C-alpha positions in Angstrom: -42.7 61.7 76.3 -43.1 58.4 74.4 -40.5 57.7 71.8 -40.8 55.0 69.1 -37.7 52.9 69.1 -36.0 50.7 66.5 -33.0 48.4 66.7 -29.7 49.8 65.6 -26.1 48.7 65.8 -24.1 50.8 68.3 -20.4 50.8 69.1 -19.6 51.8 72.7 -16.2 52.9 74.0 -15.6 52.8 77.8 -12.9 55.2 78.8 -11.0 55.9 82.0 -8.4 58.1 83.5 -6.5 56.8 86.5 -4.4 59.9 87.1 -4.6 63.5 86.0 -3.3 63.8 82.5 0.0 65.6 81.9 0.7 68.0 79.1 -2.9 68.7 78.1 -3.4 72.2 76.9 -6.3 74.0 78.6 -8.2 76.0 76.0 -9.3 79.4 77.1 -12.5 79.3 79.0 -15.1 81.6 77.4 -18.0 80.9 79.8 -18.9 81.0 83.4 -19.2 77.6 85.1 -21.5 77.0 88.1 -22.2 74.0 90.2 -25.9 73.6 90.9 -26.4 73.9 94.7 -30.1 72.8 94.7 -31.9 69.9 93.1 -34.0 71.2 90.2 -35.3 68.3 88.1 -36.8 70.7 85.5 -33.4 72.2 84.8 -31.6 68.9 84.5 -34.3 67.6 82.2 -34.1 70.7 80.0 -30.3 70.3 79.7 -30.6 66.6 79.0 -33.2 67.0 76.3 -31.6 70.1 74.7 -28.0 68.8 74.7 -28.9 65.2 74.0 -31.5 65.5 71.3 -29.1 65.4 68.3 -27.3 62.4 69.8 -30.4 60.4 70.6 -30.2 60.6 74.4 -33.5 58.9 75.2 -32.9 56.8 78.3 -34.3 59.4 80.7 -37.0 60.8 78.5 -39.7 58.8 80.2 -38.5 59.6 83.8 -41.1 61.4 85.8 -40.4 64.3 88.1 -39.8 62.1 91.1 -37.3 59.9 89.3 -35.3 63.0 88.3 -35.5 64.3 91.9 -34.5 61.0 93.4 -31.5 60.6 91.1 -30.3 64.2 91.6 -30.7 64.0 95.4 -28.3 61.0 95.6 -25.0 61.6 97.4 -22.3 62.1 94.9 -24.4 63.4 92.1 -23.4 66.9 90.8 -24.5 69.0 87.9 -22.3 71.8 86.5 -23.7 74.3 84.0 -21.7 76.5 81.6 -23.2 79.9 80.9 -22.3 82.6 78.3 -23.9 85.9 78.9 -26.5 84.3 81.2 -27.4 81.6 78.6 -26.8 78.0 79.4 -24.4 76.6 76.7 -23.7 73.1 78.1 -23.3 71.0 81.1 -21.8 67.9 82.7 -23.1 65.6 85.3 -20.8 63.7 87.7 -21.8 60.7 89.7 -19.4 59.5 92.5 -21.5 56.6 93.6 -18.5 54.3 93.9 -15.7 55.0 96.4 -12.8 56.9 94.8 -14.4 56.8 91.4 -16.4 59.3 89.5 -18.4 58.8 86.3 -19.0 61.7 83.9 -22.5 60.5 83.2 -23.5 63.2 80.8 -21.5 65.9 79.1 -22.2 68.1 76.1 -23.1 71.5 74.6 -26.4 73.0 73.5 -26.4 72.5 69.7 -26.0 76.2 68.9 -22.7 76.2 70.7 -21.1 73.1 69.1 -18.1 73.7 66.8 -16.7 76.7 68.7 -14.0 75.0 70.7 -16.1 75.1 73.9 -16.2 71.3 74.3 -12.5 71.0 75.0 -12.6 73.6 77.7 -15.8 72.2 79.2 -14.4 68.6 79.2 -11.3 70.0 81.0 -13.5 71.5 83.6 -15.4 68.2 84.0 -12.2 66.3 84.5 -10.8 68.9 87.0 -14.1 68.9 89.0 -14.1 65.1 89.1 -10.5 64.9 90.3 -11.4 67.3 93.1 -13.7 64.6 94.5 -10.7 62.6 95.8 -10.8 60.1 93.0 -8.5 57.3 91.9 -10.4 56.9 88.7 -12.6 58.9 86.4 -14.6 57.1 83.7 -17.2 57.7 81.0 -18.8 56.0 78.0 -19.3 57.3 74.5 -20.8 55.7 71.4 -21.1 55.8 67.7 -24.2 58.0 68.0 -22.2 60.8 69.7 -20.7 63.8 68.0 -17.8 62.7 65.7 -15.4 64.9 67.8 -16.4 63.3 71.1 -14.0 60.3 71.2 -11.0 62.3 69.9 -11.7 65.0 72.5 -11.8 62.4 75.3 -8.6 60.8 74.1 -6.8 64.2 73.7 -7.7 65.1 77.3 -6.0 61.9 78.6 -8.7 59.2 78.7 -7.8 55.7 77.6 -10.1 53.1 76.2 -10.4 50.1 78.5 -13.2 48.3 76.8 -15.2 48.3 73.5 -18.4 46.6 72.6 -20.9 46.6 69.9 -24.5 45.6 70.2 -28.0 46.3 69.0 -29.8 48.9 71.0 -33.3 50.3 70.7 -32.8 53.8 69.4 -35.4 56.5 68.6 -36.8 56.0 65.1 -36.5 59.7 64.2 -34.3 62.6 65.3 -35.3 63.7 68.8 -36.6 67.2 69.4 -36.5 69.4 72.5 -40.3 69.4 72.1 -42.7 68.1 69.5 -42.6 70.1 66.3 -39.4 71.9 67.1 -37.6 70.5 64.1 -34.3 72.0 65.0 -31.8 71.5 62.2 -29.3 68.7 62.6 -25.8 69.7 63.6 -24.3 66.3 62.5 
């Protein structure tokens, strides 16, 4: 999928957690969470495109099947999918490529499930899953293109900002769609 890009100013927050947060309330989990046990590039691409379209996730859109397969087959990469009544509602991807550190590389909900309080519970699950990997540090990035509740959610779960930066990035010139012509309504 070729995407036309234009320069846009983007603010990025780099966040980390060096120990499990204390006193965070765990929202009631209203979904079933499953770790993928097999590499399936088509599923990861579906989740990436569906969850990321409203937030202009475009960096992996031009990856071919082999690039997806190679990334997902790397040691330390895990994909977790949340389901409600058999329907995928969101996911997170963990990458433990550095010793004793895990990056939450992607995290989010399918647009139809945003605004129902599920993001808090799913982020708690991502954090708990990352800590189970024998970590000394969990980290992630978010930016000004993300959902307005993303940064407050990360901070409320115990992440701390360790770096901020602002730069021009090449961003898609129009709202991304799960497929051409889908024209899903914006949730922003």
